[in-house]
Structure formats: C-alpha cells, structure tokens
DSSP file (Angstrom, degrees, kcal/mol; ACC not computed):
  #  RESIDUE AA STRUCTURE BP1 BP2  ACC     N-H-->O    O-->H-N    N-H-->O    O-->H-N    TCO  KAPPA ALPHA  PHI   PSI    X-CA   Y-CA   Z-CA
    1    1 A M              0   0    0      0, 0.0     2,-0.4     0, 0.0     0, 0.0   0.000 360.0 360.0 360.0 127.9    0.0    0.0    0.0
    2    2 A R        -     0   0    0      2,-0.0     2,-0.5     0, 0.0     0, 0.0  -0.830 360.0-139.5-102.6 134.3    1.4    3.3   -1.0
    3    3 A V        -     0   0    0     -2,-0.4     2,-0.5     2,-0.0     0, 0.0  -0.784  13.7-157.2 -93.0 130.7    0.8    6.5    1.0
    4    4 A H        -     0   0    0     -2,-0.5     2,-0.4     0, 0.0    22,-0.1  -0.918   9.7-140.1-108.7 133.2    0.1    9.6   -1.0
    5    5 A Y        -     0   0    0     -2,-0.5     2,-0.4    20,-0.4    23,-0.1  -0.760  13.0-135.6 -94.3 136.0    0.7   13.0    0.6
    6    6 A D        -     0   0    0     -2,-0.4    19,-0.0     1,-0.1    -1,-0.0  -0.708   2.0-147.9 -90.0 138.8   -1.7   15.8   -0.1
    7    7 A T    >   -     0   0    0     -2,-0.4     3,-1.3     3,-0.2    -1,-0.1   0.316  40.6-118.7 -88.0   9.2   -0.3   19.2   -0.9
    8    8 A I  T 3  S-     0   0    0      1,-0.3     3,-0.1     2,-0.0    -2,-0.0   0.927  75.1 -44.2  54.5  52.5   -3.3   20.8    0.8
    9    9 A G  T 3  S+     0   0    0      1,-0.3    -1,-0.3     0, 0.0     2,-0.3   0.425 110.9 123.5  79.7  -2.8   -4.5   22.6   -2.3
   10   10 A E    <   -     0   0    0     -3,-1.3     2,-0.4     2,-0.0    -1,-0.3  -0.639  49.2-148.4 -91.7 150.0   -1.1   23.8   -3.3
   11   11 A T        +     0   0    0     -2,-0.3    13,-0.0    -3,-0.1     0, 0.0  -0.962  60.5   5.1-115.6 137.1    0.5   23.1   -6.6
   12   12 A G  S    S-     0   0    0     -2,-0.4    13,-0.3     2,-0.0    14,-0.1  -0.119 100.7 -37.4  84.5 175.2    4.2   22.8   -7.0
   13   13 A P        -     0   0    0      0, 0.0     2,-0.3     0, 0.0    11,-0.3  -0.287  52.9-124.7 -74.1 156.9    6.9   22.8   -4.4
   14   14 A R  E     -A   23   0A   0      9,-3.5     9,-2.8    -4,-0.1     2,-0.4  -0.773  22.0-140.4 -98.1 147.1    7.1   24.9   -1.3
   15   15 A H  E     -A   22   0A   0     -2,-0.3     2,-0.3     7,-0.2     7,-0.2  -0.879  18.4-175.6-113.0 141.1   10.1   27.1   -0.6
   16   16 A F  E  >> +A   21   0A   0      5,-3.1     5,-2.1    -2,-0.4     4,-0.5  -0.918  60.1  21.1-132.2 157.6   11.8   27.7    2.7
   17   17 A I  T >45S-     0   0    0     -2,-0.3     3,-1.5     1,-0.2    -1,-0.2   0.928 135.7 -47.3  50.5  55.5   14.6   29.9    4.0
   18   18 A G  T 345S-     0   0    0      1,-0.3    -1,-0.2    -3,-0.2    -2,-0.0   0.778 111.2 -51.4  62.6  29.1   14.4   32.4    1.1
   19   19 A G  T 345S+     0   0    0     -3,-0.5    -1,-0.3     2,-0.3    -2,-0.2   0.411 110.5 116.2  90.6  -2.2   14.3   29.6   -1.5
   20   20 A L  T <<5S+     0   0    0     -3,-1.5    13,-3.4    -4,-0.5     2,-0.4   0.884  78.5  40.8 -66.3 -38.1   17.3   27.8   -0.2
   21   21 A I  E   <S-AB  16  32A   0     -5,-2.1    -5,-3.1    11,-0.2     2,-0.4  -0.942  71.7-172.1-114.9 132.9   15.3   24.7    0.6
   22   22 A R  E     -AB  15  31A   0      9,-2.5     9,-2.6    -2,-0.4     2,-0.4  -0.981   0.9-169.7-126.0 135.2   12.5   23.4   -1.6
   23   23 A F  E     -AB  14  30A   0     -9,-2.8    -9,-3.5    -2,-0.4     2,-0.6  -0.991   8.5-167.5-129.8 127.8   10.0   20.7   -0.8
   24   24 A D  E  >> - B   0  29A   0      5,-2.5     5,-1.8    -2,-0.4     4,-1.0  -0.931   2.0-173.6-114.4 105.0    7.6   19.0   -3.2
   25   25 A A  T  45S+     0   0    0     -2,-0.6   -20,-0.4   -13,-0.3    -1,-0.1   0.844  82.4  56.3 -69.6 -34.6    5.1   16.9   -1.2
   26   26 A Q  T  45S+     0   0    0      1,-0.2    -1,-0.2   -14,-0.1   -21,-0.2   0.927 120.0  29.5 -63.7 -44.2    3.5   15.3   -4.3
   27   27 A R  T  45S-     0   0    0      2,-0.1    -1,-0.2     0, 0.0    -2,-0.2   0.495 104.9-129.3 -93.5  -4.9    6.8   13.9   -5.6
   28   28 A R  T  <5 +     0   0    0     -4,-1.0     2,-0.3     1,-0.2    -3,-0.2   0.953  58.9 138.5  54.0  58.0    8.3   13.5   -2.0
   29   29 A R  E   < -B   24   0A   0     -5,-1.8    -5,-2.5     9,-0.0     2,-0.4  -0.955  39.4-158.7-133.9 151.0   11.5   15.3   -2.9
   30   30 A V  E     -B   23   0A   0      7,-0.5     7,-3.1    -2,-0.3     2,-0.4  -0.988   5.9-167.9-128.8 137.8   13.7   17.9   -1.2
   31   31 A W  E     -BC  22  36A   0     -9,-2.6    -9,-2.5    -2,-0.4     2,-0.5  -0.976   5.6-163.1-123.5 141.3   16.3   20.2   -2.8
   32   32 A V  E >  S-BC  21  35A   0      3,-2.7     3,-0.9    -2,-0.4   -11,-0.2  -0.971  81.2 -19.1-122.7 112.9   18.9   22.2   -1.0
   33   33 A G  T 3  S-     0   0    0    -13,-3.4    -1,-0.1    -2,-0.5   -12,-0.1   0.923 128.2 -50.8  56.6  48.5   20.3   25.1   -3.1
   34   34 A D  T 3  S+     0   0    0    -14,-0.3     2,-0.5     1,-0.2    -1,-0.2   0.653 115.7 115.6  62.7  18.8   19.2   23.5   -6.4
   35   35 A Q  E <   -C   32   0A   0     -3,-0.9    -3,-2.7    55,-0.1    55,-0.2  -0.978  69.1-125.1-116.2 122.5   20.7   20.1   -5.5
   36   36 A R  E     -C   31   0A   0     53,-1.7     2,-0.7    -2,-0.5    -5,-0.3  -0.447  20.3-143.1 -66.8 135.3   18.3   17.2   -5.0
   37   37 A L        -     0   0    0     -7,-3.1    -7,-0.5    -2,-0.2     2,-0.2  -0.881  13.8-161.3-105.8 106.9   18.8   15.6   -1.6
   38   38 A H     >  -     0   0    0     -2,-0.7     4,-2.0    47,-0.3     5,-0.1  -0.602  22.3-132.7 -83.5 145.8   18.4   11.9   -1.7
   39   39 A H  H  > S+     0   0    0     -2,-0.2     4,-2.0     1,-0.2    -1,-0.1   0.713 107.3  62.1 -74.0 -16.0   17.7   10.0    1.5
   40   40 A G  H  > S+     0   0    0      2,-0.2     4,-2.1     1,-0.2    -1,-0.2   0.910 105.3  45.5 -68.7 -42.4   20.4    7.5    0.5
   41   41 A L  H  > S+     0   0    0      2,-0.2     4,-2.2     1,-0.2    -2,-0.2   0.914 112.3  51.4 -64.6 -43.1   23.0   10.3    0.5
   42   42 A T  H  X S+     0   0    0     -4,-2.0     4,-2.5     1,-0.2    -2,-0.2   0.905 109.4  51.4 -59.6 -41.2   21.6   11.6    3.8
   43   43 A G  H  X S+     0   0    0     -4,-2.0     4,-2.8     2,-0.2     5,-0.2   0.891 107.2  52.4 -62.9 -40.8   22.0    8.0    5.2
   44   44 A A  H  X S+     0   0    0     -4,-2.1     4,-2.3     1,-0.2    -1,-0.2   0.907 111.2  47.6 -62.1 -41.3   25.6    7.8    4.1
   45   45 A L  H  X S+     0   0    0     -4,-2.2     4,-2.5     2,-0.2    -2,-0.2   0.920 113.1  47.6 -65.6 -43.6   26.3   11.1    5.9
   46   46 A L  H  X S+     0   0    0     -4,-2.5     4,-2.3     2,-0.2    -2,-0.2   0.912 112.6  48.7 -64.6 -42.3   24.5    9.9    9.1
   47   47 A A  H  X S+     0   0    0     -4,-2.8     4,-2.2     2,-0.2     5,-0.2   0.920 113.1  47.9 -63.7 -43.1   26.3    6.6    9.1
   48   48 A G  H  X S+     0   0    0     -4,-2.3     4,-2.6    -5,-0.2    -2,-0.2   0.898 111.5  49.7 -63.7 -40.8   29.7    8.2    8.5
   49   49 A M  H  X S+     0   0    0     -4,-2.5     4,-2.7     2,-0.2    -1,-0.2   0.880 109.6  52.5 -66.2 -37.2   29.0   10.7   11.3
   50   50 A G  H  X S+     0   0    0     -4,-2.3     4,-1.9     2,-0.2    -2,-0.2   0.931 113.2  42.5 -63.4 -45.6   28.0    8.0   13.7
   51   51 A M  H  X S+     0   0    0     -4,-2.2     4,-2.6     2,-0.2    -2,-0.2   0.893 115.7  49.1 -69.2 -39.2   31.2    6.0   13.1
   52   52 A A  H  X S+     0   0    0     -4,-2.6     4,-2.3     2,-0.2     6,-0.2   0.905 110.7  50.7 -66.1 -41.0   33.3    9.2   13.2
   53   53 A G  H  <>S+     0   0    0     -4,-2.7     5,-2.7     2,-0.2     6,-1.8   0.883 112.7  46.4 -63.8 -38.3   31.7   10.3   16.4
   54   54 A F  H ><5S+     0   0    0     -4,-1.9     3,-1.3     4,-0.2    -2,-0.2   0.924 112.9  49.1 -68.2 -44.6   32.3    6.8   18.0
   55   55 A A  H 3<5S+     0   0    0     -4,-2.6    -2,-0.2     1,-0.3    -1,-0.2   0.847 112.2  48.3 -64.3 -34.3   35.9    6.8   16.7
   56   56 A A  T 3<5S-     0   0    0     -4,-2.3    -1,-0.3    -5,-0.2    -2,-0.2   0.370 113.8-118.8 -87.1   5.0   36.6   10.3   18.1
   57   57 A H  T < 5S+     0   0    0     -3,-1.3    -3,-0.2     2,-0.1    -2,-0.1   0.780  84.2 117.8  61.7  28.5   35.0    9.3   21.5
   58   58 A R  S   <S+     0   0    0     -5,-2.7     2,-0.3    -6,-0.2    -4,-0.2   0.649  73.8  42.2 -93.2 -20.6   32.3   12.0   21.0
   59   59 A L  S    S-     0   0    0     -6,-1.8    -2,-0.1    -9,-0.1    -1,-0.1  -0.920  87.6-115.4-123.0 150.7   29.5    9.3   21.0
   60   60 A T     >  -     0   0    0     -2,-0.3     4,-2.8     1,-0.1     5,-0.2  -0.303  38.9-101.7 -71.8 168.0   29.0    6.3   23.1
   61   61 A A  H  > S+     0   0    0      1,-0.2     4,-2.3     2,-0.2     5,-0.2   0.920 125.9  49.3 -58.0 -43.0   29.2    2.9   21.4
   62   62 A R  H  > S+     0   0    0      1,-0.2     4,-2.6     2,-0.2    -1,-0.2   0.929 111.3  48.6 -63.1 -44.9   25.4    2.8   21.5
   63   63 A G  H  > S+     0   0    0      1,-0.2     4,-2.2     2,-0.2    -2,-0.2   0.912 112.3  48.2 -62.5 -43.4   25.0    6.3   20.0
   64   64 A G  H  X S+     0   0    0     -4,-2.8     4,-2.3     1,-0.2    -1,-0.2   0.906 113.3  47.3 -63.3 -42.1   27.5    5.6   17.2
   65   65 A V  H  X S+     0   0    0     -4,-2.3     4,-2.9    -5,-0.2     5,-0.2   0.892 110.2  53.0 -68.1 -39.3   25.8    2.3   16.3
   66   66 A E  H  X S+     0   0    0     -4,-2.6     4,-2.5     2,-0.2     5,-0.2   0.933 111.6  45.2 -61.6 -45.8   22.3    4.0   16.4
   67   67 A W  H  X S+     0   0    0     -4,-2.2     4,-2.5     1,-0.2    -1,-0.2   0.924 115.0  48.5 -62.5 -44.0   23.4    6.7   14.0
   68   68 A A  H  X S+     0   0    0     -4,-2.3     4,-2.3    -5,-0.2    -2,-0.2   0.902 112.8  47.5 -65.1 -41.4   25.1    4.2   11.7
   69   69 A L  H  X S+     0   0    0     -4,-2.9     4,-2.3     2,-0.2    -1,-0.2   0.921 111.8  49.5 -66.5 -43.6   22.1    1.9   11.7
   70   70 A F  H  X S+     0   0    0     -4,-2.5     4,-2.0    -5,-0.2    -2,-0.2   0.929 113.0  47.5 -61.2 -44.7   19.7    4.7   10.9
   71   71 A G  H  X S+     0   0    0     -4,-2.5     4,-2.3     1,-0.2    -1,-0.2   0.892 110.1  52.8 -62.2 -40.0   21.9    5.9    8.1
   72   72 A S  H  X S+     0   0    0     -4,-2.3     4,-2.7     1,-0.2    -1,-0.2   0.879 106.8  52.3 -64.7 -38.2   22.2    2.3    6.8
   73   73 A V  H  X S+     0   0    0     -4,-2.3     4,-2.3     2,-0.2    -1,-0.2   0.918 109.4  49.7 -64.2 -42.9   18.4    1.9    6.7
   74   74 A L  H  X S+     0   0    0     -4,-2.0     4,-1.4     1,-0.2    -2,-0.2   0.917 112.4  47.7 -61.6 -42.6   18.1    5.1    4.7
   75   75 A M  H  < S+     0   0    0     -4,-2.3     3,-0.2     1,-0.2    -2,-0.2   0.918 111.2  50.3 -64.7 -42.7   20.7    4.0    2.2
   76   76 A A  H >< S+     0   0    0     -4,-2.7     3,-1.1     1,-0.2     4,-0.2   0.891 109.0  51.9 -63.2 -39.2   19.1    0.5    1.9
   77   77 A H  H 3< S+     0   0    0     -4,-2.3     3,-0.3     1,-0.2    -1,-0.2   0.823 117.4  38.2 -66.2 -30.7   15.7    2.1    1.2
   78   78 A D  T >< S+     0   0    0     -4,-1.4     3,-1.3    -3,-0.2    -1,-0.2   0.173  81.8 113.3-104.9  15.6   17.1    4.3   -1.5
   79   79 A W  G X   +     0   0    0     -3,-1.1     3,-1.8     1,-0.3     4,-0.2   0.802  62.8  70.2 -62.7 -31.6   19.6    1.8   -3.0
   80   80 A H  G 3  S+     0   0    0     -3,-0.3    -1,-0.3     1,-0.3     3,-0.2   0.766 108.2  35.1 -61.5 -26.1   17.7    1.5   -6.3
   81   81 A D  G X  S+     0   0    0     -3,-1.3     3,-2.0     1,-0.1     4,-0.4  -0.067  75.7 128.6-117.2  34.8   18.8    5.0   -7.4
   82   82 A R  G X   +     0   0    0     -3,-1.8     3,-0.9     1,-0.3     4,-0.4   0.754  64.6  68.3 -60.6 -25.5   22.3    5.0   -5.8
   83   83 A S  G 3  S+     0   0    0      1,-0.2    -1,-0.3    -3,-0.2     3,-0.1   0.686 101.5  49.0 -67.9 -15.4   23.8    6.1   -9.1
   84   84 A L  G X  S+     0   0    0     -3,-2.0     3,-1.0     1,-0.1    -1,-0.2   0.539  82.3  93.3 -98.6  -9.1   22.0    9.5   -8.6
   85   85 A W  T <  S+     0   0    0     -3,-0.9   -47,-0.3    -4,-0.4    -1,-0.1   0.864 100.2  26.6 -56.0 -39.8   23.0   10.2   -5.0
   86   86 A F  T 3  S+     0   0    0     -4,-0.4     2,-0.3    -3,-0.1    -1,-0.3   0.323  89.6 122.7-108.7   7.0   26.1   12.3   -6.0
   87   87 A R    <   -     0   0    0     -3,-1.0   -51,-0.2     1,-0.1     2,-0.1  -0.539  63.2-123.1 -71.3 131.9   24.9   13.5   -9.4
   88   88 A R        +     0   0    0     -2,-0.3     3,-0.2   -53,-0.1     2,-0.1  -0.426  65.5  44.5 -76.0 149.0   25.0   17.3   -9.5
   89   89 A G  S    S-     0   0    0      1,-0.1   -53,-1.7    -2,-0.1   -55,-0.0  -0.360  95.9 -67.4 109.9 173.9   21.9   19.3  -10.3
   90   90 A A        -     0   0    0    -55,-0.2    -1,-0.1    -2,-0.1   -55,-0.1   0.737  50.3-148.9 -74.7 -24.8   18.2   19.4   -9.5
   91   91 A Q    >   +     0   0    0     -3,-0.2     3,-0.9     1,-0.1    -2,-0.1   0.890  36.8 157.5  56.2  43.5   17.4   16.1  -11.3
   92   92 A E  T 3   +     0   0    0      1,-0.2    -1,-0.1     3,-0.0    -3,-0.0   0.781  65.0  56.8 -67.3 -28.0   13.9   17.3  -12.2
   93   93 A D  T 3  S+     0   0    0      2,-0.0     2,-0.4     0, 0.0    -1,-0.2   0.525  88.3  89.5 -86.2  -5.5   13.6   14.8  -15.1
   94   94 A W    <         0   0    0     -3,-0.9     0, 0.0     1,-0.1     0, 0.0  -0.788 360.0 360.0 -99.2 132.8   14.2   11.7  -13.1
   95   95 A D              0   0    0     -2,-0.4    -1,-0.1     0, 0.0    -3,-0.0   0.344 360.0 360.0-121.8 360.0   11.2    9.8  -11.4
C-alpha cells in the first residue's frame, strides 16, 4: 500500500529559508540550493557521522551504532537509485 501526501490545495513545491530549501510533497522530494537531496546520501552522511563520532570518542558505542544503523536503513531504502546520490543538479527529469 502506497501512501500519497496531499499538498493541501497547493500546486508545486514549497520554498523555505528564502528559497534555499525546496520541498515537493507530491513527488516527495527535497532540494537544497538546487541540488536534489536523496535520503540515501543523507543516510551515508549519518552513518559516517555515527562512526566518526564513535571513533573520536564523542559518541558512546550505542550512540554511534544507532546513527550508523539509521543511516544504513536510509541507504538501503534508496539503494535502487544510488547512481544518482552524488549526481549534481536538480534532477527534475528523473522519477
């Protein structure tokens, strides 16, 4: 079962922080400064931060593992379009 988000009568993406962040609820996408933000990329960053925080003794073992696991789940969910995670640009044409 797929959940569809309603844009509450709005058409097109919403802009935040003076247009720096753009969110399209219909397509479930986020852009930061005209760069599409994939949740796989976000997961890679979170997993890396968790491991780095643990290695630098800034996070407990549990905290580091929690961040790494959460990041890994995000990456696994978005694995099908991993070739796009680091592609530059808005990626408006890709669905």
